[in-house]
Structures are given as structure tokens and as C-alpha cells.
N, C-alpha and C positions, 0 to 999 in steps of 0.2 A: 194443434201447432199454435204456439204462442204469437202475438201480434209480430215482437220482431224477428221471431224465427222464418215466419211468413215472409216477412217484408225481406229480409236477407236472402231467402230463398229466390224470390222473384228477381231480386236487384241482381243478383249473380248471373241470370239469363239475359240480363240485358247489355246490349252493344252500345254503347254511348258516344256519338261523334265528337270530334276532337273540340268543337267549338262548345259544345254544351258542359263536356267535361272541365274545360277551361272556366266557362263561366259560374260553374258549382266551385270549383277553387277559388275563384274570386270571393264568390259568397263567404265562403268558410273563413277565408282570410282576413276578409272585412269584419264578420262577425267577433273573430278573436280581436281584432283592433279595438272596435266599440267597447268591447268587454274589458279591457286592459284600461281605459281612460274611467268607466263608469262604476268599476266594482267595488269602489270605496263608499260609493252612494247608500250600499244597502242598509246602512245603520239610521239612515233618514236624517231629517233636518228640524229645528226650530227656530220661531221668531218671536222675539217680545220687543214692545213697544211703549216706553213711557211719554205720553203726551206733556208737555208743560207749556205754560203760556209766556213765561218771563224769560225762558232760556231754550236753545234747541231741545229738541225733543230727541230722546237716546234708545237707539236701535241696536238689539242685540241677537246675533243672529249663530246658529250653531250648526255644521254639517252642511252650509251653503256652499257651492262651487264656488270656485273663481270665474270670472269672466273667460279667461282663455281656454280654461278645461270646459267650460259650457260650449265655447264657440268649437272646441275641437271634437266634443261628442256631437253638436249639431252637423259637423263636417262629415264624422263618420256614419253618421245616420243615414243621411241623405241620398245615398248609393241605393238605399233600401226603399225610398220614398218617391224616388221622382221616376216618372215612366219612361223616361228615355235612356236609362239606366241599364244596362244589362243585369243588374243585380237587385232590381225593381222586385220587392217580394213576391207581388202576384205573378208576374212571369215566371219566376223559379218555382211557385208553388204550382203552377199549372204545367211546367215541365213534368215535375214530379210527379203529379198526379195524372199525366198521359201515359206512364209506366204501367200504372196499377188501375185502369179504367174497370177490369172485371174483376176487382178485390173490391167487396163491398165494406169489409172491415176497415181497410185503407182510407177508402174513400171518405168514411164519416169522419176518421181524424183529420183529414186533410180539407173537409167542408167546414169544420170546428176553425182549423187554422184561418180560412177564407173569411169566415164572420167575425173573428176576431181582429185580422186586420183591418177590416172594412171601418170598424168604429174608432180606427186611429189614423186611416189613410187620407191626406190631406186633397188626392184627387177624389175623394169620394164624399164631398163636403155634407152631401144631402142623404147620405146613407142612413136608415133605420140603426136606432139603436146606438149612436155616437156617445163615447165615452164620455162623461161630463166631469170637469174640474170639481176640486172639493170648494175652492174659491174662485169667484167670477170676477170680470173687471168689464167697465164701463169706459172706455175713453175714445176722443175724437169721434164720438156718435157711433162707436162701434161695439158692440157686445159681444165679449170672449167668454163664452160660457163652456165650450167644450177642448178637450187636449187637441183635438186637430185643428182648431182655431188658434191656440197659443202655438202650437208647431208651425204652423202656417205664417203665422205673424214674424216668428223669430227665424225661420227658414228664408222669407222671402221678402223681410225687411232690412234691417241694416247689413246683416251679415253676408249676404248674397246677391239681393237683387234690388238696388236702388230705384229703378223704374218703377217699381211697385208701391206708388206714394201713401196709399192709405195704409198698408200694412206696415210701411216704414215709420209714417206718422204714429201708429199706434206704438209701436214697439218704442220709439224714442220717447214719447210721454210716459210710457212703464217705466222706462230705465231713468228717467228725469225726477222719479220720485222715489225716494229711498226704500219706504214701507213697500209701495208696489212693487218694484225690481226687485225685493228679496223675497215677496212672496211668490212673485212669477217665475223666479229660478227655483224656488221649492217645488212648486206646480211642474216646471218643467222638468228638473231631474227626476221626481217621482213616474213620469209619464217615459221620458227615454230609457231608465234603468228597466222599468217594465218592459218596455219594446225590446232591448237588449235580452233578457232574461227569455224572452219571448223566442226570440230569433235564436238564441245559444241553444234552446232546447230543439227546435227544428234542425239546426245545423247538425246536433247530436243524432238526432233519430233517423233523418234521411239524407243529409250529404257526406256525413263523415263515412258512413259505411261505405257510400259510391266513391269516394276518395281513397280509401284504405283496398277497395278492390281494383282500384286503377293505378296504385302507387307507382308502378314503374314505369306508367306512361307519364305521370306527372313530374316523374326525376326526366325523363328524356324531355318533357317541355323546358325544363329547368337548362340543361346542357345546351338547348339552342340560344341562350343569351347569352353573348360573348361580349366581354368587357376588356376593350385595347387600351 
């Protein structure tokens, strides 16, 4: 039997409780929201800079997101990255894994998912094999050399947590330098696009089949919301 066939066979035998089903529904919905924001980034970006001594330097960029769109993508990525969120990816992955403890083939897939996510997870800063950026920054005495560092800088910097002073300072110094900021945005876009591609594939493989199998229950959840 194929991997997907075996997965579907086991999945149909599972009786998932309401809380977990709603969590999976939230996860899938948030994946779609993130995808809708970043899908145009697949074309990539480019940056060119002409340095001048007698006039302002000229910076040209293509494919670089607007600040509003970048902020929106970070906002949609947060629920997968923060431990206290129901849709924190390791929590959802562990839930899926609990259904298939006896299936070695599926566990291999899920272990690979776990290893990939750890290389970007801002809660696992000291994990082995962290994904490294193409361009690195040294600002305010802070070396930013891994994607999870850049994610942490922007997620906990200006956008969401002003109390994280060192991250706020690093993000602000990057933003105030036009070349640094364009480069950081390009790196951030690349990272977020990769993560949403990963999340979308996980959703398609593991979450969507469960939601389809329980579609009548989800419709019942929707009817419980009454707007007067």
C-alpha cells in the first residue's frame, strides 16, 4: 500500500476530539492565509546599489515586499512559531505523530518534518544544523547569521514586542540603512516563503484529509456561531 493510502486508512480509524479537530481546522486556515500573502514571492528578488561619493547612492530593487505585506506575513507566521499558540507547529506535528506511533514509514516523514522545523524554530536557538542566511549582518554588537535570528529580530523587534530592547535596536538599525533593510527583507521573504511552502505541504498531507473526513463536524461548528 502507498504511503498516502496507508495514511488515509489509519486516519479513518481515528476518533479525533472536538478540541483537536478545531486546532487542525485553525492550522489549515492559517496556512491558507499565509499562502495568500506570500504566493507572489516565488519569483524571487534582486538588489543593485550604485555607490557615489558626490551624490546620494542609488538603490534599485525588484521583487521586494512592501513593509505592510512583510508585517502581514510575519503576523500570519507567528501562530506557527510561538509556543503558547494552539497552532505552534511542533505541537500540531506531535498530535499527528501520536496517531501513528506504530507506523514506521509515517514516523520517518514526521521526524524529517521535525528536524526541518527545528532549523528555523525561534524557540530552538541552539539547535544543531540551524539554517544559515545567504547574507549576514553585524549590528549593535549582534551577529545575525541564521534565519531564525532574523525571524526573531523582526518578530520580537519593532513589530510585536518593544520590551525586547536588543532585538528592537538591531531591527531599527537595519531598517534605517536602506541597503541593509532591502537585503534583510529579501532574506526574510525567502525564509517565510520556504516555511509557508513547508507548512502547506504538511497541511495537504496530514491535515486536509482529517478535515475532509470530519467535514460534517466542521459544518456543525460553523453553525454554532450566531451573529445577531
